[in-house]
KEBALUM-439139 format. One record per residue (C-alpha): residue in three letters; z, y, x. Coordinates in Angstrom, 2 decimals. Example, Ala and Ser with C-alpha at 12.3 -4.5 7.8 and 13.67 -1.06 7.14 Angstrom:
BEGIN
DORO  residu       zz       yy       xx
DORO     ALA     7.80    -4.50    12.30
DORO     SER     7.14    -1.06    13.67
REM end
This chain:
BEGIN
DORO  residu       zz       yy       xx
DORO     MET   -20.84   -64.85  -100.17
DORO     LEU   -17.49   -63.00   -99.00
DORO     ALA   -17.31   -64.62   -95.38
DORO     VAL   -20.77   -63.42   -94.54
DORO     VAL   -19.57   -59.80   -95.71
DORO     MET   -16.59   -60.15   -93.42
DORO     ALA   -18.45   -61.64   -90.45
DORO     ALA   -20.75   -58.86   -90.75
DORO     LEU   -17.96   -56.09   -90.80
DORO     ASP   -16.10   -57.85   -87.77
DORO     ALA   -19.48   -57.87   -85.89
DORO     SER   -19.87   -54.20   -86.69
DORO     ALA   -16.09   -53.49   -85.69
DORO     VAL   -16.59   -55.10   -82.35
DORO     ALA   -19.64   -53.10   -81.62
DORO     SER   -18.26   -50.00   -82.18
DORO     VAL   -15.25   -50.69   -79.97
DORO     ARG   -17.43   -51.66   -77.10
DORO     THR   -19.45   -48.37   -77.55
DORO     SER   -16.20   -46.48   -77.46
DORO     ALA   -14.84   -48.42   -74.65
DORO     ALA   -17.90   -47.69   -72.33
DORO     ALA   -17.74   -44.00   -73.31
DORO     ALA   -14.47   -44.00   -72.16
DORO     THR   -15.63   -45.36   -68.51
DORO     VAL   -18.20   -42.71   -67.99
DORO     SER   -16.32   -40.85   -64.68
DORO     CYS   -15.67   -36.83   -65.05
DORO     THR   -17.97   -34.76   -64.06
DORO     THR   -16.45   -31.22   -65.11
DORO     ARG   -15.96   -29.20   -62.02
DORO     TYR   -14.14   -25.91   -61.20
DORO     LYS   -13.66   -23.69   -58.34
DORO     VAL   -10.94   -22.12   -57.23
DORO     ILE   -10.62   -18.08   -57.95
DORO     GLY    -6.95   -17.64   -56.84
DORO     ARG    -6.15   -17.01   -53.06
DORO     VAL    -3.72   -19.81   -52.63
DORO     VAL    -2.79   -22.07   -55.49
DORO     ALA    -0.24   -24.56   -55.78
DORO     VAL    -0.98   -27.98   -57.26
DORO     ARG     2.08   -28.91   -59.02
DORO     ARG     3.52   -32.24   -60.36
DORO     PRO     5.81   -32.38   -63.39
DORO     ALA     9.10   -33.08   -62.48
DORO     TRP    10.87   -36.38   -63.74
DORO     ASN    12.66   -34.24   -66.63
DORO     ASP     9.91   -31.50   -67.08
DORO     GLY     7.81   -34.19   -69.44
DORO     PRO     3.75   -34.47   -69.33
DORO     VAL     3.50   -30.90   -68.20
DORO     ALA     4.42   -28.77   -65.36
DORO     ARG     5.84   -25.65   -65.25
DORO     PRO     6.07   -22.87   -62.45
DORO     SER     9.01   -24.23   -60.88
DORO     SER     7.66   -27.98   -60.74
DORO     PRO     7.68   -29.34   -57.38
DORO     VAL     4.28   -28.55   -55.40
DORO     ASP     2.28   -31.51   -54.39
DORO     HIS    -0.25   -29.52   -52.00
DORO     TYR    -2.34   -26.02   -52.08
DORO     VAL    -5.98   -25.30   -52.95
DORO     HIS    -8.01   -22.32   -51.37
DORO     ARG    -9.96   -19.78   -52.86
DORO     GLY   -13.74   -21.45   -52.98
DORO     ASP   -12.54   -24.96   -53.08
DORO     VAL   -14.16   -27.16   -56.12
DORO     LEU   -11.89   -29.50   -57.85
DORO     THR   -12.62   -31.95   -60.62
DORO     SER   -10.82   -31.92   -64.20
DORO     CYS   -11.42   -33.31   -67.32
DORO     ILE    -8.03   -32.99   -69.06
DORO     ASP    -6.08   -30.07   -70.10
DORO     ALA    -1.95   -29.82   -70.62
DORO     ILE    -1.04   -27.11   -73.08
DORO     ALA     2.46   -26.07   -72.04
DORO     ARG     3.91   -24.80   -75.36
DORO     THR     6.94   -22.23   -75.02
DORO     GLU     8.38   -20.39   -78.23
DORO     HIS     8.95   -16.94   -76.19
DORO     GLY     5.02   -16.63   -75.29
DORO     PRO     2.86   -17.86   -72.45
DORO     ALA     4.14   -20.48   -70.22
DORO     TYR     3.14   -18.81   -66.98
DORO     HIS     1.56   -15.85   -65.12
DORO     LYS    -0.51   -16.85   -62.20
DORO     CYS    -3.66   -15.48   -60.91
DORO     GLY    -3.37   -11.96   -62.25
DORO     ARG    -3.10   -13.26   -65.95
DORO     THR    -0.86   -15.25   -68.47
DORO     GLY    -1.67   -18.66   -69.81
DORO     SER    -0.53   -21.72   -71.50
DORO     VAL    -3.35   -24.24   -70.31
DORO     TRP    -2.96   -26.55   -66.82
DORO     ARG    -5.88   -28.37   -65.70
DORO     VAL    -4.92   -31.84   -64.76
DORO     VAL    -6.85   -32.36   -61.13
DORO     GLN    -6.29   -34.66   -58.58
DORO     GLY    -2.29   -34.71   -57.03
DORO     GLY    -1.16   -32.77   -60.02
DORO     GLN    -1.89   -29.96   -62.43
DORO     ILE    -3.25   -26.09   -61.72
DORO     PRO    -2.96   -22.99   -64.05
DORO     ALA    -6.17   -22.43   -66.05
DORO     THR    -6.36   -18.80   -65.02
DORO     CYS    -6.87   -19.87   -61.37
DORO     VAL    -9.92   -21.65   -61.82
DORO     ARG   -13.36   -21.13   -63.18
DORO     ARG   -15.98   -23.73   -64.44
DORO     ILE   -18.91   -24.03   -62.40
REM end
């Protein structure tokens, strides 16, 4: 009896893992339009950690009207307030896009 219950639990656990793995492979479809004039896409330097800084190396530039895809946010925590002042606003959220990270204040969701 106990073996039957354990087998049923194992089967449900495997099914839930397969379902979550299938959900993880769905491609990202959240799109953002650049609202800044010219915005730098920055890659965190080797000593910056996982989140870019305003002084991180520039990977490339994007221009107003460009459409970017992102479904991951990186939060820059600072003890002195906002992490950056870009595109006329202050903020701490970076959107992870192809090539690096861009300030969330410079893009608008479409």
